[in-house]
C-alpha positions in Angstrom: 121.4 -35.5 -116.4 123.8 -33.3 -118.4 122.9 -31.4 -121.5 125.3 -31.6 -124.4 126.0 -29.0 -127.0 123.5 -30.6 -129.5 120.7 -30.5 -126.9 120.9 -34.2 -125.9 120.5 -35.0 -122.2 122.4 -38.0 -120.8 123.5 -39.7 -117.6 125.7 -42.6 -116.8 125.3 -45.0 -113.9 127.7 -47.3 -112.2 127.5 -50.9 -113.4 124.3 -52.4 -112.1 123.8 -55.9 -110.7 121.6 -58.3 -112.8 118.0 -57.3 -112.1 114.9 -55.6 -113.5 115.1 -51.9 -112.7 112.4 -49.2 -112.5 113.1 -45.6 -113.6 111.4 -42.5 -114.8 112.3 -39.0 -116.1 111.5 -35.9 -114.1 111.2 -33.1 -116.7 110.9 -29.8 -114.8 108.7 -31.4 -112.2 106.7 -33.5 -114.7 107.1 -37.3 -114.2 107.4 -39.1 -117.5 108.0 -42.6 -118.8 110.9 -43.2 -121.1 109.2 -42.5 -124.4 112.2 -44.1 -126.2 111.9 -47.4 -124.4 109.6 -50.3 -125.0 108.9 -51.4 -121.4 106.6 -49.1 -119.5 105.7 -50.4 -116.0 102.2 -51.8 -116.0 100.1 -49.5 -113.8 96.6 -48.0 -113.7 98.3 -44.6 -114.0 101.5 -45.3 -116.1 104.5 -43.2 -114.9 107.5 -45.4 -114.9 109.7 -47.6 -117.2 111.6 -50.8 -116.8 115.0 -52.0 -118.0 116.5 -55.5 -117.6 120.1 -56.0 -116.8 120.6 -59.7 -117.7 122.2 -62.4 -115.6 119.6 -63.5 -113.1 116.6 -65.8 -112.7 114.5 -63.1 -114.4 116.1 -63.7 -117.8 114.4 -65.6 -120.6 116.8 -68.6 -120.8 117.2 -71.4 -123.3 114.9 -73.7 -121.3 111.5 -75.3 -121.9 108.9 -72.5 -121.7 105.3 -72.6 -120.4 102.4 -71.1 -122.1 100.9 -67.8 -121.0 97.3 -67.0 -122.0 95.3 -63.9 -121.4 91.8 -65.2 -120.5 88.6 -63.1 -120.8 85.6 -64.4 -118.9 82.3 -63.1 -117.5 82.2 -62.8 -113.8 78.8 -63.5 -112.4 79.9 -62.2 -109.0 80.9 -58.8 -110.4 78.5 -58.8 -113.3 81.3 -57.7 -115.7 83.9 -59.0 -118.2 87.2 -59.7 -116.5 90.6 -60.7 -117.5 93.3 -62.9 -116.0 96.6 -64.5 -117.0 96.9 -68.3 -116.9 100.4 -69.9 -117.0 100.6 -73.6 -117.8 104.0 -75.3 -117.5 105.9 -76.9 -120.3 104.4 -80.3 -121.3 101.0 -79.4 -119.9 99.2 -80.1 -123.2 100.6 -83.6 -123.5 99.9 -84.6 -119.9 96.7 -85.9 -118.4 97.7 -85.4 -114.8 95.8 -82.7 -112.9 98.0 -80.0 -111.6 97.9 -77.8 -108.5 97.0 -74.1 -108.9 98.5 -70.9 -107.4 96.3 -67.8 -107.5 98.6 -64.8 -107.5 97.4 -61.2 -106.8 99.1 -57.9 -107.7 99.4 -54.8 -105.6 97.5 -51.5 -105.4 97.8 -49.3 -108.5 99.1 -52.2 -110.6 97.3 -54.2 -113.3 96.7 -57.8 -114.2 99.9 -57.6 -116.2 102.1 -56.5 -113.3 103.2 -60.0 -112.1 103.9 -60.9 -115.7 105.9 -57.9 -116.9 107.5 -56.5 -113.8 107.2 -59.5 -111.5 108.7 -61.8 -114.2 106.6 -64.7 -112.9 106.7 -66.7 -116.2 110.5 -66.4 -116.4 110.9 -67.4 -112.7 108.6 -70.4 -113.2 110.3 -71.6 -116.4 113.8 -71.3 -114.8 112.9 -72.9 -111.5 111.1 -75.8 -113.4 114.2 -76.3 -115.6 116.3 -76.5 -112.5 113.8 -79.0 -111.0 113.4 -76.9 -107.9 109.6 -76.6 -108.1 106.6 -78.8 -108.9 104.8 -78.3 -112.2 101.9 -76.1 -111.5 99.3 -73.7 -113.1 99.5 -70.1 -112.0 96.4 -67.8 -112.3 97.1 -64.1 -112.1 93.7 -62.3 -111.6 93.0 -58.6 -111.3 93.2 -57.4 -107.6 90.8 -54.5 -108.4 87.1 -55.4 -108.7 86.2 -52.1 -110.5 82.6 -52.5 -109.6 80.6 -49.3 -109.3 81.1 -49.2 -105.6 84.7 -50.2 -105.6 86.7 -48.1 -108.1 90.0 -47.2 -106.4 90.3 -43.8 -108.0 87.0 -42.7 -106.4 88.5 -43.0 -102.9 90.8 -40.4 -101.3 94.2 -41.8 -100.6 94.1 -41.0 -96.9 90.9 -43.0 -96.4 91.5 -45.7 -99.0 92.5 -48.6 -96.7 89.5 -48.4 -94.4 86.9 -47.4 -97.1 88.0 -49.0 -100.4 90.0 -52.1 -99.3 87.2 -53.9 -97.4 84.6 -53.4 -100.2 87.1 -54.4 -102.9 88.4 -57.4 -101.1 84.9 -58.8 -100.5 84.1 -58.4 -104.2 87.3 -60.0 -105.5 86.9 -62.8 -103.0 83.5 -63.6 -104.3 84.9 -63.5 -107.9 87.6 -66.0 -106.9 85.3 -68.5 -105.2 82.3 -68.2 -107.5 83.9 -67.6 -110.9 87.6 -68.2 -111.1 88.0 -71.5 -109.3 85.0 -73.0 -111.1 86.3 -71.7 -114.4 89.7 -73.3 -113.9 88.0 -76.6 -112.8 85.9 -76.6 -116.0 88.6 -75.4 -118.5 91.8 -76.9 -117.2 93.1 -80.1 -115.7 93.5 -79.0 -112.1 93.5 -80.6 -108.7 90.4 -80.0 -106.6 91.8 -80.6 -103.1 93.0 -77.9 -100.7 96.6 -79.1 -100.7 96.6 -78.5 -104.5 95.4 -74.9 -104.3 97.4 -71.8 -103.0 96.7 -68.1 -102.8 99.3 -65.4 -102.6 99.8 -61.7 -103.2 101.8 -58.6 -102.6 100.8 -55.5 -100.7 97.0 -55.1 -101.4 97.2 -58.5 -103.0 98.7 -59.8 -99.8 95.6 -58.6 -98.0 93.5 -60.3 -100.7 95.4 -63.6 -100.0 94.6 -63.3 -96.3 91.0 -62.6 -96.9 90.4 -65.4 -99.3 92.8 -67.9 -97.8 91.6 -67.5 -94.2 87.9 -67.0 -95.0 87.9 -70.3 -96.9 90.0 -72.7 -94.8 89.5 -76.1 -96.5 89.6 -74.5 -100.0 93.3 -73.4 -99.9 96.2 -75.4 -98.4 98.8 -72.6 -98.8 98.5 -68.9 -98.1 101.3 -66.3 -98.6 101.4 -62.5 -98.1 104.4 -60.5 -99.4 104.5 -57.0 -97.7 100.8 -57.4 -97.3 98.2 -55.1 -95.8 96.8 -57.0 -92.8 94.0 -56.6 -90.2 96.5 -54.4 -88.2 95.2 -51.5 -90.4 92.2 -53.0 -92.3 90.0 -55.1 -90.0 88.2 -58.1 -91.5 85.9 -60.3 -89.3 86.4 -63.5 -91.2 90.2 -63.2 -91.0 90.0 -62.2 -87.3 87.8 -65.2 -86.6 90.2 -67.5 -88.3 93.2 -66.0 -86.5 91.4 -66.5 -83.2 91.1 -70.2 -83.9 94.7 -71.3 -84.3 94.1 -75.0 -84.2 91.8 -74.7 -87.2 94.3 -72.8 -89.2 97.2 -75.2 -88.2 95.1 -78.2 -89.3 93.9 -76.6 -92.5 97.1 -75.0 -93.9 100.1 -76.8 -95.2 102.0 -73.5 -95.4 101.5 -69.9 -94.2 104.1 -67.5 -95.5 104.7 -63.9 -94.5 107.5 -61.7 -95.9 108.5 -58.1 -95.9 111.3 -55.5 -96.2 112.9 -54.3 -93.0 112.5 -50.7 -94.1 109.0 -50.9 -95.5 107.2 -47.7 -94.5 104.0 -48.5 -96.3 103.0 -51.9 -94.9 105.7 -52.6 -92.3 103.2 -52.1 -89.5 100.8 -54.5 -91.2 103.5 -57.2 -91.5 104.7 -56.7 -87.9 101.2 -56.8 -86.6 100.3 -60.0 -88.4 103.6 -61.7 -87.3 102.8 -60.7 -83.7 99.4 -62.3 -83.9 100.8 -65.5 -85.5 103.5 -65.7 -82.8 101.1 -65.1 -79.9 98.4 -67.5 -81.2 101.1 -70.1 -82.0 100.0 -70.3 -85.6 102.5 -72.1 -87.7 104.1 -69.9 -90.3 107.2 -69.1 -92.3 108.5 -65.6 -91.9 111.3 -63.9 -93.8 112.4 -60.3 -93.5 114.5 -58.8 -96.3 117.1 -56.5 -94.7 117.4 -52.9 -95.8 114.6 -53.3 -98.4 111.4 -51.3 -98.6 108.1 -51.8 -100.4 109.6 -53.1 -103.6 109.9 -55.8 -106.2 113.3 -56.8 -104.8 111.2 -58.2 -101.9 108.4 -59.6 -103.9 110.2 -61.5 -106.7 112.4 -63.4 -104.3 109.4 -64.0 -102.1 107.6 -65.6 -105.1 110.6 -67.7 -106.0 111.0 -69.0 -102.4 107.2 -69.7 -102.2 107.3 -71.7 -105.5 110.0 -73.9 -104.0 107.8 -74.7 -101.0 104.3 -75.3 -102.3 102.8 -78.5 -103.6 105.7 -80.6 -102.4 104.6 -84.2 -101.5 
C-alpha cells in the first residue's frame, strides 16, 4: 500500500474475476480485519475480511429464495445449548412432500456461520434450484466444534491437535448428529427418513466429520462427501477403518461417495491422497475430483458443494 500526502494508505489491484475474496491488513506485523468493511470472515478468531466481486453463482440473484433459520436447541448428547442453520427451499411452507436433508459441516477454526457467509451455500442453493439443476432439499449446517469441556479446540496445541483433539471432538459431534440433530429434524420439519434421502458432507475438519458419521452409520446416510477432508491417513478411526475394510457393505449402502481436493493442498493433501488410495485398492465406488493449482481454500470447496448438490437425491 502507498501512503498519500494526507496520510491515507491505498492500493489498487488488477480487475478480479467474479468471486468472493478474502483479505486482511498487515499493520506493522499486526494482522487486522478491514474495520471499514461490513463483511468479516466468520472464524473463532476473526482476522480476515471478505469482498464479493459480482457475476457468479455466489450472487444474490432475482430468483425465488429459500428461508434460512438459525435454530437453537438443547443437545442431550453434549449437555449444552447448540446452534445450527437450517435452509429450506422456496415453496417449502406450501408443500406437504417430505424433503431430503444434507448435513453440511464447516472446517477447523470456522463457525456455524462459515458455510452461510463465506461458503455462500444459500445463494448457491437458490441459484441452482432456479436453474433446475438440483432437487429441492433441506440443508442443515451444524457446528463442527463440540466445545465440550474435554473438546475445546483452543486447549490443544496445534502440533498435537489432529491426534488428540480431532478424535474426541468427532465422536462428540457424531453423537450430537445421531442423537439430537436428526431426531430434531424429523420432529420439526417434513423430511425423508430413508438413507437415500440423507447426506453428510464437510470441508477439511468437517470432511473428517462426514467420514466418521457417514461411514460409522451406513444405512443412515446414502451420500457421503469430503472436500479436502482430514482422513484416517493422519487421524485413525476404528469405525471408519472397519467400514473401509468392508467394501461390499459400503458399495451397497451408499448411493454416492465423493472426494475432492486441491492439487497443491499442503494441509490435507496427504489425507485426500491416502483416502483415494484406499478407495481405489478396495474397489470402493467413489467420485474423485482434483482442482488443479488450488490449495486448501474456498475455491475448492464452493465448487465442490455446487457439484455435490447436482448429484445427490436424484431419482
